[in-house]
C-alpha positions in Angstrom: -14.4 15.3 35.3 -15.4 16.8 31.8 -14.0 20.2 30.8 -16.3 23.1 29.8 -15.1 26.5 28.6 -17.8 29.2 29.0 -17.3 32.2 26.6 -19.5 35.4 27.2 -18.7 39.1 27.4 -21.3 39.6 30.2 -19.9 38.6 33.7 -23.4 38.0 35.1 -24.0 35.4 32.2 -20.6 33.8 33.0 -21.7 33.5 36.8 -24.9 31.9 36.1 -23.7 29.4 33.8 -20.8 28.6 36.1 -22.9 28.3 39.0 -25.1 25.9 36.9 -22.5 23.6 36.1 -19.5 23.9 38.6 -20.6 20.8 40.5 -20.3 18.4 37.4 -17.5 19.8 35.2 -14.1 21.6 35.3 -14.8 25.0 34.0 -12.6 27.8 32.5 -14.1 31.1 31.3 -13.2 33.7 28.5 -15.0 37.1 28.2 -14.2 37.8 24.5 -13.1 36.1 21.3 -9.4 36.4 21.4 -9.2 35.0 25.1 -11.4 32.2 23.9 -8.9 31.3 21.1 -6.1 31.7 23.8 -7.7 29.3 26.2 -8.1 26.8 23.2 -4.5 27.0 22.2 -3.5 25.6 25.6 -3.7 21.9 27.2 -5.6 20.1 27.9 -8.6 21.0 25.5 -11.9 21.4 26.9 -14.5 18.8 26.1 -17.3 21.3 25.2 -17.5 25.1 24.4 -20.5 27.1 25.4 -20.1 30.4 23.3 -22.0 33.6 23.1 -22.9 34.8 19.6 -23.2 38.4 20.4 -20.0 39.8 21.4 -18.0 42.9 20.6 -15.1 42.7 18.4 -14.8 38.9 17.4 -18.2 37.5 17.8 -19.1 34.0 18.4 -19.6 33.0 14.7 -16.0 33.9 13.9 -14.6 32.1 17.1 -16.5 29.1 16.1 -15.3 29.2 12.4 -11.6 29.6 13.6 -11.9 26.6 15.9 -13.4 24.6 13.2 -10.5 25.4 10.8 -7.9 24.1 13.0 -7.4 20.4 13.1 -6.3 20.4 16.9 -9.4 22.0 17.9 -12.3 21.2 15.1 -13.5 18.2 16.9 -14.4 20.1 20.3 -18.3 20.6 20.3 -19.5 24.2 20.2 -23.0 25.0 21.7 -24.1 28.6 20.8 -25.8 30.5 23.6 -27.5 33.8 22.2 -30.9 35.6 22.3 -31.0 35.3 18.5 -33.6 32.6 18.2 -34.6 33.1 14.9 -34.4 30.1 12.2 -32.0 31.8 10.1 -29.8 32.8 13.1 -29.6 29.0 14.0 -29.0 28.2 10.2 -25.8 30.4 10.4 -24.6 29.1 13.7 -24.6 25.5 12.2 -23.1 26.3 9.2 -20.3 27.8 11.2 -19.9 24.5 12.8 -21.9 24.5 16.1 -23.5 21.3 17.4 -26.3 23.0 19.2 -28.3 26.1 19.9 -29.5 27.4 23.3 -31.4 30.6 23.5 -31.7 33.1 26.1 -33.0 33.6 28.9 -31.6 30.0 29.5 -33.5 27.3 31.0 -31.1 25.4 33.6 -32.5 22.0 32.8 -32.1 22.4 29.1 -28.7 23.7 29.7 -27.6 20.9 31.8 -29.2 18.3 29.5 -27.7 19.6 26.4 -24.3 19.8 27.9 -24.3 16.3 29.2 -25.5 15.0 26.0 -22.9 16.6 23.8 -20.2 15.6 26.4 -21.3 12.0 26.2 -21.5 12.2 22.4 -18.0 13.5 22.3 -16.7 10.8 24.6 -18.5 8.1 22.5 -16.9 9.4 19.4 -13.5 9.4 21.1 -13.9 5.8 22.3 -15.0 4.8 18.6 -12.1 6.5 17.2 -9.6 4.6 19.6 -11.2 1.5 19.0 -11.0 2.0 15.3 -7.4 3.0 15.7 -6.7 -0.3 17.8 -8.7 -2.2 15.2 -6.6 -0.8 12.2 -3.6 -1.6 14.0 -4.5 -5.1 14.6 -5.7 -5.5 11.0 -2.3 -3.9 9.7 -0.3 -6.3 12.2 -2.3 -9.2 10.7 -1.7 -8.4 7.2 1.9 -8.0 7.7 2.0 -11.5 9.3 0.3 -12.8 6.3 2.4 -11.0 4.0 5.3 -12.5 5.7 3.8 -16.0 5.6 3.3 -15.5 1.9 6.6 -14.6 1.3 8.1 -17.5 3.2 6.0 -20.0 1.5 6.8 -18.4 -1.7 10.4 -18.7 -1.1 10.2 -22.3 0.4 8.6 -23.5 -2.9 10.9 -21.6 -5.2 13.9 -22.9 -3.3 12.7 -26.3 -3.6 12.7 -26.0 -7.5 16.2 -24.3 -7.5 17.7 -26.9 -5.2 16.5 -29.9 -7.4 18.0 -28.0 -10.4 21.4 -27.4 -8.3 21.0 -23.9 -8.3 20.8 -21.3 -5.3 18.5 -19.1 -3.6 20.5 -16.2 -4.9 19.2 -16.9 -8.4 15.8 -16.3 -7.0 16.9 -13.0 -5.4 18.7 -11.7 -8.7 15.9 -12.7 -11.1 13.2 -11.0 -8.8 15.4 -7.8 -8.4 15.9 -7.5 -12.3 12.3 -7.9 -12.7 11.6 -5.3 -10.4 14.1 -2.9 -11.8 12.6 -3.4 -15.5 9.2 -2.8 -14.2 10.0 0.4 -12.3 12.1 1.7 -15.3 9.2 1.0 -17.7 6.7 2.8 -15.6 8.8 5.7 -14.7 11.1 6.8 -17.8 9.4 9.2 -20.1 10.3 7.0 -23.0 8.2 4.0 -21.7 5.9 5.2 -19.5 3.1 6.1 -21.7 2.7 2.5 -22.7 3.5 0.9 -19.4 2.6 3.0 -16.4 -1.1 2.0 -16.6 -0.1 -1.7 -16.5 2.6 -1.3 -13.9 1.0 0.2 -10.6 2.3 -0.1 -7.1 0.4 -3.1 -6.6 1.1 -4.8 -9.8 4.8 -4.4 -9.3 4.7 -5.7 -5.9 3.1 -8.8 -7.3 5.9 -9.0 -9.8 8.5 -8.9 -7.3 6.7 -11.8 -5.1 5.9 -13.7 -7.9 9.2 -14.0 -9.6 10.6 -16.6 -7.5 7.9 -19.2 -8.5 9.0 -19.1 -12.5 10.8 -22.4 -12.4 8.3 -24.1 -9.7 7.3 -26.6 -12.3 10.8 -28.2 -12.3 9.8 -30.0 -9.2 7.9 -32.3 -11.8 11.1 -32.9 -14.0 12.9 -36.3 -13.6 16.1 -36.2 -11.8 17.7 -38.1 -14.8 16.9 -34.9 -17.2 17.0 -32.3 -14.6 20.5 -33.0 -13.1 21.9 -34.4 -16.3 25.7 -33.1 -16.7 25.6 -32.8 -20.2 23.7 -31.6 -23.4 20.0 -32.8 -23.1 19.0 -35.1 -26.2 15.9 -33.6 -28.1 13.5 -36.3 -26.4 15.0 -34.9 -22.9 14.8 -31.3 -23.9 10.9 -31.9 -24.8 10.4 -33.3 -21.3 12.3 -30.5 -19.9 10.1 -27.8 -21.6 7.1 -29.1 -19.6 8.2 -27.7 -16.5 6.5 -24.4 -17.8 3.1 -25.9 -18.2 3.8 -28.0 -14.9 4.2 -24.8 -13.0 1.1 -23.4 -14.4 -1.1 -26.1 -13.6 0.3 -26.3 -10.1 -0.6 -22.8 -9.5 -3.8 -22.9 -11.1 -4.9 -25.8 -8.9 -4.1 -23.6 -5.9 -6.2 -20.8 -7.5 -9.0 -23.6 -7.9 -8.6 -24.4 -4.2 -9.2 -21.1 -3.0 -12.1 -20.7 -5.0 -11.2 -17.2 -6.1 -9.0 -15.5 -8.6 -6.0 -14.1 -6.6 -4.0 -11.2 -8.3 -0.7 -12.7 -6.8 -1.4 -16.2 -8.3 -2.4 -15.0 -11.5 0.8 -13.3 -12.0 2.8 -16.2 -10.8 0.9 -18.4 -13.1 1.7 -15.9 -16.2 5.3 -15.9 -15.2 5.6 -19.8 -14.7 3.9 -20.5 -17.9 5.1 -17.8 -20.1 8.9 -16.9 -19.4 10.1 -19.2 -22.2 7.6 -17.7 -24.7 9.4 -15.8 -27.5 8.5 -12.4 -29.0 8.6 -14.0 -32.4 6.3 -16.8 -31.4 9.1 -19.6 -31.5 9.0 -20.2 -27.8 7.1 -22.5 -25.4 4.7 -24.0 -24.2 2.0 -22.0 -26.3 4.1 -20.5 -29.1 2.7 -17.1 -28.2 3.7 -14.1 -30.0 4.4 -10.5 -29.1 1.8 -8.6 -27.0 0.0 -12.1 -26.5 2.9 -12.9 -24.2 1.8 -11.5 -20.8 3.9 -8.4 -19.8 5.0 -10.3 -16.5 6.3 -13.2 -18.6 8.3 -10.9 -20.8 9.8 -9.1 -17.8 10.8 -12.5 -16.6 12.3 -13.9 -19.8 14.8 -10.9 -20.0 15.6 -11.5 -16.0 16.0 -15.3 -16.4 18.2 -15.4 -19.6 20.4 -12.8 -18.5 21.0 -14.4 -15.2 21.5 -17.9 -16.9 24.2 -16.4 -19.3 26.2 -15.0 -16.2 25.9 -18.1 -14.5 28.0 -21.2 -14.6 26.0 -24.4 -15.8 27.4 -27.8 -16.2 27.2 -27.6 -19.8 28.9 -23.9 -20.1 31.0 -21.5 -18.3 29.5 -18.0 -16.9 29.5 -15.4 -19.7 31.2 -12.0 -18.6 28.6 -9.3 -18.2 29.5 -7.6 -21.3 29.3 -10.4 -23.5 25.9 -11.3 -21.8 24.6 -7.9 -22.7 25.6 -8.4 -26.2 23.7 -11.5 -26.5 20.7 -10.3 -24.9 20.6 -7.2 -27.3 20.9 -9.4 -30.2 17.8 -11.1 -29.2 15.9 -7.6 -29.3 12.5 -8.2 -31.4 13.2 -12.1 -31.8 13.7 -13.4 -28.3 12.7 -10.6 -26.5 10.0 -7.7 -26.2 11.9 -4.7 -27.9 11.0 -2.2 -25.2 11.9 -4.4 -22.4 15.2 -5.3 -24.0 15.9 -1.2 -24.5 15.0 -0.8 -20.8 17.5 -3.8 -20.0 20.1 -2.0 -22.2 19.7 1.4 -20.0 19.6 -0.8 -16.8 22.7 -2.8 -17.8 24.7 -1.5 -14.9 22.1 -2.0 -12.3 21.6 -5.6 -13.4 25.5 -6.0 -13.0 25.2 -4.5 -9.5 22.4 -6.8 -8.5 24.3 -9.7 -9.7 27.3 -8.8 -7.8 25.4 -8.2 -4.7 23.4 -11.6 -4.7 26.4 -13.4 -6.6 26.3 -17.2 -5.6 28.2 -17.9 -2.4 27.1 -14.5 -0.9 25.0 -14.4 2.2 21.2 -14.2 1.2 
């Protein structure tokens, strides 16, 4: 049965209302404002409060205001019952948070109808809130499922490219964590934040982290005779190898066209795939972009990819020690790499080394 709290300083009024409602509701009573607040502090809460306005000490207006100030009680509907029936009195009651106003002397049919209506409304709101909670939970679960599926698909595509290149999935993990470290440093460090914080919000940084593994997806289109060649490439072979940047861009762009929409995730992935071999001085490929023409995502990836290539063994070179790799990277400041991103790398060199050790080749992924 629904619960109703009746608050009135006149015993006869309490009795009249209790006799009227006792057959359909579980009732509790309070003879003044402090007692009403004490009742509302307990469990379970009533579904409705019938509240007299004119009471000595703490009046009904003050009781209602206090109930509406508390998160626990603010949603319990309050109906004022009072002899003050002027429009300005009703306005004060509604401003205090009441949902309805019944004037004395009371009409039993009016009281029962109003009580029944507002309890039904409260139950409807409760059911709607519960429905919304369940719906939000299902949407959140579905969103997590889609995000997991997206991550798996990304890693599968990236691993395909890396496997053909005789590299490992740990290269993917290292480079995406380098990119994450750079992005977070650029947006949080006071030295860089004024220039980068606006472009590196939470959503963008998450997209960078997820998109980074696709930087070399275009290598799936490079012939094995070139991709897997154990020695140095000829000029003609290197020209073919360089097409992987455009191939990656075109593959991701085709996926965007298939979706018939512009996805922020695919846009970032496309920028990285196409632009991570561009150079700050304009001598890179495939478009020869220069400086700020190069998307920030690609400038971050360039630093991450080159550092990892330096510290990794290749068929044509040994793995360089971390300190030597850092020297080579810093020598490329302003020519190969964005000066700001290079400076951030210099400050994060120890963190890069820790990432490289954590995801070293041969370590469990």
